[in-house]
C-alpha positions in Angstrom: 4.9 -18.9 9.2 1.9 -20.4 10.7 -0.9 -19.2 13.0 0.9 -20.1 16.3 4.0 -17.9 15.4 1.9 -15.5 14.3 -0.1 -15.2 17.4 3.0 -15.3 19.6 4.6 -12.4 17.8 1.5 -10.4 17.9 1.5 -11.1 21.7 5.0 -10.0 22.2 4.5 -6.7 20.1 1.6 -5.6 21.5 2.0 -6.9 25.0 -1.5 -8.6 25.2 -2.6 -12.1 25.9 -3.3 -14.8 23.4 -7.1 -14.4 24.2 -7.1 -10.6 23.3 -5.2 -11.4 20.1 -7.8 -14.2 19.3 -10.5 -11.9 19.5 -8.7 -9.2 17.5 -8.0 -11.4 14.4 -11.5 -13.2 14.8 -12.9 -9.6 14.5 -10.7 -8.8 11.4 -11.8 -12.2 9.6 -15.4 -11.1 10.5 -15.3 -7.7 8.8 -13.3 -8.8 5.9 -16.2 -11.5 5.2 -19.0 -9.2 5.5 -17.7 -6.4 3.6 -16.0 -8.7 0.8 -19.4 -10.5 0.7 -21.1 -7.1 -0.3 -18.4 -6.4 -2.8 -16.5 -3.9 -0.8 -13.1 -3.3 -0.6 -11.4 -3.1 2.7 -8.2 -0.8 3.3 -5.7 -1.0 6.0 -3.6 2.0 5.9 0.1 1.1 5.4 -0.6 -2.1 4.9 -2.7 -2.6 1.7 -6.1 -3.2 0.4 -8.3 -6.5 0.4 -10.7 -6.5 -2.7 -13.2 -9.0 -3.1 -13.1 -10.7 -7.1 -16.4 -12.0 -8.3 -16.2 -15.3 -10.7 -19.2 -16.0 -12.6 -21.1 -19.3 -12.7 -19.6 -21.8 -15.2 -20.7 -25.1 -16.9 -18.3 -27.5 -16.9 -17.6 -31.1 -17.5 -17.4 -33.5 -15.0 -14.3 -36.0 -15.9 -15.2 -39.0 -14.1 -19.3 -39.0 -15.3 -18.9 -37.0 -18.6 -21.9 -35.1 -17.5 -22.3 -31.3 -17.5 -22.1 -29.5 -14.1 -23.2 -26.0 -13.0 -20.5 -24.3 -10.8 -22.1 -21.7 -8.6 -20.6 -18.4 -8.6 -17.9 -17.6 -6.0 -16.1 -14.6 -4.5 -12.2 -14.5 -3.6 -10.6 -12.2 -1.9 -7.5 -10.8 -3.4 -4.6 -8.9 -1.2 -2.7 -5.6 -3.1 0.0 -4.7 -0.6 0.4 -1.1 0.3 3.4 1.3 -0.5 4.5 1.4 3.0 4.5 -2.3 3.5 6.4 -3.1 0.3 8.9 -0.3 1.4 9.5 -2.1 4.6 9.7 -5.4 2.9 12.4 -4.3 0.5 14.7 -2.9 3.4 
């Protein structure tokens, strides 16, 4: 499912226009970015939890030049589905 299909389904289920749905999705992404940047988890009841995971900086070898490079630290987001979501997916 791509974003257009996702937006269409949300419009149908919520009875809102696509501009409202775009604003809601953008708001959710801003909350996720800000919370995860501070290493705080975001829990959505009956859906799941978005948890940040910080990867430390590392020194790696550049395969093309053979020089060592410093890779900066990064934060990735891990999703853990909730029990209700898993239950609905299994049905």
